[in-house]
C-alpha positions as CSV (number, residue, x, y, z in Angstrom):
1,M,78.4,129.5,102.7
2,S,75.2,131.4,101.6
3,A,72.3,129.2,100.9
4,I,71.4,131.4,97.9
5,G,72.3,129.6,94.7
6,A,72.2,126.2,96.5
7,V,69.3,123.9,97.0
8,S,67.9,121.9,99.9
9,S,69.4,118.5,100.4
10,C,66.6,116.1,99.6
11,S,65.4,115.1,96.1
12,C,62.0,115.9,94.4
13,L,59.7,112.9,93.9
14,R,56.0,113.2,93.7
15,S,56.1,116.4,91.7
16,G,57.7,115.7,88.3
17,V,58.7,112.0,88.1
18,W,56.5,111.6,85.0
19,L,58.4,114.5,83.3
20,L,61.5,112.4,82.7
21,K,61.2,110.9,79.2
22,P,63.3,110.5,76.1
23,G,63.6,113.3,73.7
24,M,63.3,116.1,76.3
25,Q,64.1,119.3,74.6
26,K,67.5,120.8,75.3
27,M,67.6,124.1,77.0
28,S,67.7,127.1,74.6
29,S,70.2,129.9,74.7
30,F,71.0,131.6,77.9
31,G,69.0,134.7,77.0
32,L,69.1,138.1,78.6
33,H,71.3,138.1,81.7
34,T,72.0,141.5,83.0
35,A,74.2,142.8,85.8
36,A,72.3,144.9,88.4
37,R,74.3,148.1,87.7
38,C,73.0,148.1,84.1
39,A,69.7,146.3,84.5
40,A,67.4,146.8,81.5
41,R,64.7,148.3,83.7
42,D,63.9,149.2,87.3
43,Y,60.5,147.6,87.2
44,Y,59.3,144.0,86.4
45,E,55.9,142.5,86.6
46,V,57.3,139.5,88.5
47,L,60.5,139.8,90.5
48,V,62.0,136.6,92.0
49,L,64.5,136.8,94.8
50,G,66.9,133.9,94.8
51,G,68.3,131.5,92.2
52,G,68.0,128.2,94.0
53,A,65.5,125.5,93.2
54,G,62.4,127.5,94.1
55,G,63.5,130.7,92.4
56,I,64.5,129.1,89.1
57,A,61.5,126.8,88.9
58,M,59.1,129.7,89.6
59,S,60.9,132.1,87.2
60,A,60.3,129.4,84.5
61,R,56.7,129.2,85.4
62,M,56.3,132.9,85.5
63,K,57.9,133.2,82.1
64,R,55.1,131.2,80.7
65,R,52.5,133.3,82.6
66,V,53.7,136.8,81.7
67,G,56.5,136.5,79.2
68,A,60.3,136.3,79.8
69,E,60.8,140.1,79.3
70,N,58.5,140.8,82.3
71,V,60.4,138.5,84.8
72,A,63.7,139.1,86.6
73,V,65.7,136.9,89.0
74,V,68.0,138.6,91.6
75,E,70.9,136.2,92.4
76,P,74.5,137.0,93.1
77,S,76.0,133.5,92.8
78,K,77.7,132.4,89.6
79,T,77.0,128.7,90.3
80,H,73.9,126.8,90.9
81,Y,74.3,123.6,93.0
82,Y,72.2,120.5,93.2
83,Q,73.0,120.0,96.8
84,P,71.2,116.7,97.4
85,L,74.2,115.1,95.7
86,W,76.6,116.3,98.4
87,T,75.5,113.5,100.7
88,L,77.1,111.1,98.2
89,V,80.1,113.5,97.5
90,G,81.0,113.4,101.2
91,A,81.0,109.6,101.0
92,G,83.1,109.4,97.8
93,A,80.2,108.0,95.7
94,K,79.9,111.1,93.5
95,K,82.1,114.0,92.3
96,L,81.5,117.5,93.4
97,A,81.6,118.8,89.9
98,A,78.5,116.7,89.0
99,S,76.5,118.9,91.4
100,A,77.3,122.2,89.7
101,R,76.0,124.2,86.7
102,P,76.7,127.8,85.7
103,M,73.9,130.0,87.0
104,G,73.4,131.4,83.6
105,S,72.6,128.0,82.2
106,V,69.7,127.4,84.5
107,I,68.0,130.8,84.4
108,P,65.2,130.5,81.8
109,S,66.1,132.1,78.4
110,G,64.9,135.6,78.1
111,V,64.5,136.2,81.8
112,T,66.7,139.0,83.2
113,W,69.4,137.9,85.6
114,I,70.2,140.7,88.1
115,K,73.6,139.7,89.5
116,S,73.3,141.4,92.9
117,E,72.2,140.9,96.5
118,V,69.0,142.1,98.1
119,T,69.7,144.5,100.9
120,A,66.2,145.5,101.9
121,L,62.5,144.8,101.1
122,D,59.9,147.5,101.1
123,P,56.6,145.7,100.3
124,D,54.5,148.8,101.2
125,K,56.1,150.5,98.2
126,N,56.3,147.3,96.0
127,C,60.1,147.5,95.7
128,V,63.4,146.0,96.9
129,W,66.8,147.5,97.3
130,L,69.9,146.0,96.0
131,K,73.6,146.7,96.6
132,N,74.8,150.2,95.5
133,D,71.4,151.6,96.4
134,I,69.7,150.2,93.3
135,R,65.9,150.2,93.6
136,V,63.8,147.6,91.6
137,S,60.0,147.7,91.7
138,Y,57.6,144.9,91.0
139,K,53.9,144.1,90.6
140,Y,54.4,140.6,92.1
141,L,57.2,139.4,94.3
142,I,58.4,135.8,94.9
143,I,60.8,135.3,97.8
144,A,63.0,132.2,97.4
145,L,66.1,133.2,99.4
146,G,66.8,129.8,101.0
147,I,68.3,129.3,104.4
148,S,71.6,130.6,105.8
149,L,74.3,128.4,107.4
150,H,76.0,129.6,110.6
151,Y,79.1,127.7,111.3
152,E,80.4,130.7,113.3
153,K,77.8,130.0,116.0
154,I,79.9,127.0,117.0
155,K,83.0,128.2,118.8
156,G,86.1,127.2,116.9
157,L,84.4,127.2,113.5
158,P,84.7,127.9,110.6
159,E,88.5,128.2,111.2
160,G,88.5,124.6,112.5
161,F,87.9,123.3,109.0
162,N,91.6,124.2,108.3
163,H,92.5,121.1,110.4
164,P,92.1,117.5,109.2
165,K,89.5,115.0,110.5
166,I,86.6,117.4,110.1
167,G,84.1,118.1,107.3
168,S,80.6,119.1,106.5
169,N,78.3,118.0,103.7
170,Y,76.4,121.3,103.9
171,S,79.0,123.5,102.3
172,V,80.7,123.4,98.9
173,Q,83.9,124.4,100.7
174,T,83.8,121.5,103.2
175,V,82.0,118.6,101.6
176,E,85.2,117.1,100.1
177,K,86.8,117.4,103.5
178,T,84.2,114.9,104.8
179,W,85.4,112.3,102.2
180,R,89.1,113.0,103.1
181,A,88.3,112.5,106.8
182,L,86.5,109.3,106.1
183,Q,89.4,108.0,104.0
184,D,92.0,109.0,106.6
185,F,90.1,107.3,109.5
186,K,92.3,105.0,111.6
187,E,90.6,104.3,114.9
188,G,88.5,106.1,117.5
189,N,85.2,108.1,117.5
190,A,83.4,109.1,114.3
191,I,80.9,111.7,115.4
192,F,78.0,113.1,113.4
193,T,75.9,116.1,114.7
194,F,72.5,117.7,114.4
195,P,72.1,121.3,115.5
196,N,69.5,122.9,117.8
197,T,67.9,125.0,114.9
198,P,65.8,124.4,111.9
199,V,67.8,122.6,109.1
200,K,67.4,121.8,105.5
201,C,66.7,118.0,105.1
202,A,66.5,116.6,108.6
203,G,67.8,113.3,107.3
204,A,71.1,114.5,105.8
205,P,73.0,114.6,109.1
206,Q,72.5,110.9,109.6
207,K,72.8,109.8,106.0
208,I,76.6,110.4,106.1
209,M,76.8,108.4,109.3
210,Y,75.3,105.3,107.6
211,L,77.5,105.8,104.5
212,S,80.6,106.1,106.8
213,D,79.6,102.9,108.6
214,A,79.4,101.1,105.2
215,Y,82.7,102.5,104.1
216,L,84.5,101.5,107.3
217,R,83.1,98.0,107.0
218,K,84.2,97.8,103.4
219,T,87.7,98.9,104.3
220,G,88.0,96.6,107.4
221,K,88.2,99.5,109.9
222,R,84.7,99.2,111.4
223,S,85.9,97.2,114.4
224,K,88.2,100.1,115.4
225,A,85.4,102.7,115.1
226,N,82.9,104.0,117.6
227,I,80.2,105.7,115.5
228,M,77.9,108.1,117.3
229,F,75.1,110.4,116.2
230,N,74.7,113.4,118.6
231,T,71.4,115.1,117.9
232,S,69.7,118.0,119.6
233,L,66.4,116.3,119.0
234,G,64.6,113.9,121.1
235,V,63.9,111.5,118.3
236,I,65.9,110.2,115.4
237,F,63.3,111.2,112.8
238,A,60.1,113.1,113.1
239,V,57.8,110.6,111.3
240,K,57.4,107.4,113.5
241,K,57.1,104.9,110.6
242,Y,60.6,105.9,109.3
243,A,62.0,106.5,112.8
244,D,61.2,102.9,113.7
245,A,62.9,101.7,110.6
246,L,66.0,103.8,111.2
247,L,66.3,102.6,114.8
248,E,66.4,99.1,113.5
249,V,69.3,100.1,111.2
250,V,71.0,101.8,114.2
251,K,70.6,98.6,116.3
252,D,71.8,96.2,113.5
253,R,74.9,98.3,112.8
254,D,75.8,99.0,116.4
255,L,75.6,102.8,116.1
256,A,75.3,105.0,119.2
257,V,72.5,107.7,119.2
258,N,72.7,110.4,121.9
259,Y,69.7,112.6,122.1
260,K,69.4,116.2,123.3
261,R,73.1,116.8,122.6
262,N,74.0,120.1,120.8
263,L,77.5,120.8,119.4
264,I,78.7,124.2,120.9
265,E,82.5,124.1,120.3
266,V,85.1,122.4,118.2
267,R,88.7,122.3,119.4
268,A,90.1,121.2,116.1
269,D,93.8,121.3,117.2
270,K,93.0,118.8,119.9
271,Q,90.3,116.9,117.9
272,E,87.7,117.5,120.6
273,A,84.0,118.2,120.2
274,V,82.1,119.9,123.0
275,F,78.4,119.2,123.4
276,E,75.8,120.8,125.7
277,D,73.2,118.5,127.3
278,L,69.9,120.3,126.4
279,D,68.1,118.5,129.3
280,R,70.7,120.0,131.7
281,P,71.5,123.5,130.4
282,G,75.1,124.5,131.0
283,V,76.3,120.8,131.4
284,T,78.8,119.8,128.7
285,E,80.5,116.7,127.5
286,V,83.8,116.6,125.6
287,H,84.4,113.8,123.1
288,Q,87.7,113.1,121.3
289,Y,87.1,112.4,117.6
290,E,89.0,110.7,114.8
291,M,86.3,112.0,112.4
292,L,83.8,114.8,112.9
293,H,80.9,115.7,110.6
294,V,79.3,119.0,111.5
295,T,75.8,120.0,110.5
296,P,75.8,123.8,111.1
297,P,73.2,125.9,112.9
298,M,70.9,127.5,110.3
299,G,68.5,130.4,110.1
300,P,66.7,132.8,107.8
301,P,68.8,135.1,105.5
302,A,69.8,138.3,107.3
303,V,67.9,140.5,104.9
304,L,64.6,138.9,106.0
305,I,65.2,139.2,109.8
306,N,63.1,142.1,111.1
307,S,61.8,142.9,107.6
308,P,58.1,143.7,106.9
309,V,57.6,140.3,105.2
310,A,59.0,138.2,108.1
311,D,57.4,136.6,111.2
312,A,58.9,136.9,114.6
313,G,61.5,134.2,113.8
314,G,62.7,135.9,110.6
315,W,61.0,133.5,108.1
316,V,58.7,134.7,105.3
317,D,55.2,134.7,106.8
318,V,53.0,132.9,104.3
319,D,49.7,131.0,104.3
320,K,50.7,127.4,104.7
321,E,48.1,126.2,102.0
322,T,48.5,128.9,99.3
323,L,52.0,130.3,99.9
324,Q,50.6,133.8,99.6
325,H,51.9,136.3,102.2
326,K,49.6,136.9,105.1
327,K,49.8,140.7,104.9
328,Y,50.9,141.5,101.3
329,P,48.7,139.8,98.7
330,N,51.2,140.4,95.9
331,V,54.0,138.8,97.8
332,F,54.7,135.1,97.9
333,G,57.2,132.7,99.4
334,I,58.6,129.3,98.5
335,G,61.1,126.9,100.0
336,D,63.5,127.1,102.9
337,C,63.0,130.8,103.7
338,T,59.4,130.4,104.6
339,N,57.7,129.5,107.8
340,L,55.8,126.6,106.3
341,P,55.6,123.9,109.0
342,T,57.2,121.1,106.9
343,S,60.7,119.8,106.4
344,K,62.9,122.1,104.3
345,T,63.7,120.0,101.2
346,A,63.8,120.3,97.4
347,A,61.0,117.8,97.4
348,A,58.9,120.3,99.3
349,V,59.9,123.0,96.8
350,A,58.9,120.7,93.9
351,A,55.4,120.3,95.4
352,Q,55.1,123.9,96.3
353,T,55.9,125.2,92.8
354,G,52.6,123.8,91.3
355,V,50.5,125.2,94.2
356,L,52.2,128.6,94.0
357,D,51.9,128.8,90.2
358,K,48.2,128.3,90.5
359,T,47.9,130.7,93.4
360,I,49.7,133.5,91.5
361,S,47.6,132.9,88.3
362,L,44.4,133.4,90.3
363,V,45.7,136.4,92.1
364,M,46.6,137.9,88.8
365,K,43.0,137.5,87.8
366,N,41.7,139.0,91.1
367,K,40.5,135.7,92.2
368,L,41.0,133.9,95.5
369,P,43.6,131.0,95.6
370,V,42.0,127.6,95.8
371,K,44.7,125.0,95.3
372,K,46.2,123.9,98.6
373,Y,49.6,122.6,99.6
374,D,49.4,119.7,102.0
375,G,52.9,120.0,103.3
376,Y,54.3,117.2,101.1
377,T,58.0,116.6,101.5
378,S,60.4,113.8,101.0
379,C,63.8,112.6,102.2
380,P,65.5,109.6,100.6
381,L,67.3,108.3,103.7
382,V,70.5,106.9,102.3
383,T,71.5,104.0,104.6
384,G,74.4,102.5,102.5
385,Y,76.1,102.7,99.1
386,D,73.2,100.8,97.6
387,K,70.3,101.3,100.1
388,V,67.7,104.0,100.7
389,I,64.6,104.3,102.9
390,L,62.3,106.6,101.0
391,A,60.4,108.9,103.5
392,E,57.5,110.9,102.1
393,F,55.0,112.7,104.4
394,D,52.7,115.7,104.9
395,Y,52.2,118.5,107.4
396,N,50.8,116.1,110.0
397,G,53.6,113.5,109.7
398,H,51.4,111.1,107.8
399,P,53.2,109.1,105.1
400,L,52.3,110.1,101.5
401,E,54.1,107.4,99.7
402,T,54.5,107.4,95.9
403,F,55.0,103.7,95.3
404,P,52.7,100.7,96.2
405,I,55.3,99.2,98.5
406,D,56.5,99.7,102.1
407,Q,58.9,102.6,101.6
408,S,60.3,102.2,105.2
409,K,62.3,99.2,103.9
410,E,65.8,99.7,102.6
411,R,65.8,99.2,98.9
412,T,68.5,99.3,96.2
413,T,66.0,100.6,93.6
414,M,65.4,103.7,95.7
415,Y,69.1,104.2,96.0
416,H,69.5,104.3,92.2
417,M,66.6,106.7,92.0
418,K,68.2,109.0,94.5
419,A,71.7,108.8,93.0
420,D,71.0,108.6,89.3
421,M,67.4,109.4,88.4
422,M,66.7,112.4,90.6
423,P,69.6,114.6,89.4
424,L,68.3,114.1,85.8
425,L,64.8,115.1,87.0
426,Y,66.1,118.1,88.8
427,W,68.1,119.6,85.9
428,N,65.7,118.6,83.1
429,A,62.3,118.9,84.7
430,L,62.0,120.8,88.0
431,L,64.1,123.8,87.0
432,K,62.3,124.1,83.7
């Protein structure tokens, strides 16, 4: 599934909690939403690529800066998803429908919606190319194209999802299969994977493991389950404070963590998962599974790879403090598609929007950007149906906690914030 139109799988915290209040105005009419083939104009003062969290939030901010008629969003998807909810959908705690809204309902009123895909970027000529050889020019460009999922890089996928016992919380097509696999579990291995690539929300691959453990305990099947987390990384989480807390959870619940193990093949007809030992390249292990949750390899959108705006890895090459492109001063990046050295989460996007808004406002006035992004990101680590460890940290892996408590402790209050409060904040504050 394309990451465009979806959002990263952690919730926003520090940026916008105060925005949730009674009497918040309801969104006005959908406004001007135009298909690419009959776009009102072929030039916009601000052109936004991508209708995910970053793209919609920035189009709302740019509407206030330059007027709705001067802003356009290029986005092919008909539906906008609040993907952080999929962790709970995969565990049966939320319904998939609760994560979706029509794209037209989240694009700011009056902003042009160009329903097409970007096929090429030409920043030297201040334009982009869309399908059917449509050219759209801009004065300022905001790239918010998200991250792409690559199930096909695992042998046997995505066709393996046609079989039972296998799911993935990262795709709208497969998240409900995770819940079915969990419900159908009888006995054997329940395996959860983490790929050998950048991912959006590094905590999500293990959140479903903790929820599955809780479900199997609740249904009396835990004694028949061997739960294992096979991760390509050498640690369970990048920030030591939260890693130590998670290792205590792992120990208390008798969960197996196998490091430097990368999923390379799924034999769904035999219910077998093949992992490569990254410390011994070419050496593989085969595990039989009763349940398998796959976190797919991920990478930059294809249109960015080898484009003028990308670094060697294919990510939008921006200044990590201002989010302004390093070569093209009228080009900016936000969110998962950038090479910002922080976790790819919606919380990061929430923090980035304020910085980028200020950066662009100063650039528009021919001034140098001064506001700096510190790498803030957050991941509510769901460890049960009523427990969350709330991880918040910066570029350097230093905790940047919102509340005057030890957030490395499992807390029910944090679970309710993740499950109930954050979706409201997302739809009613961040996107607006």
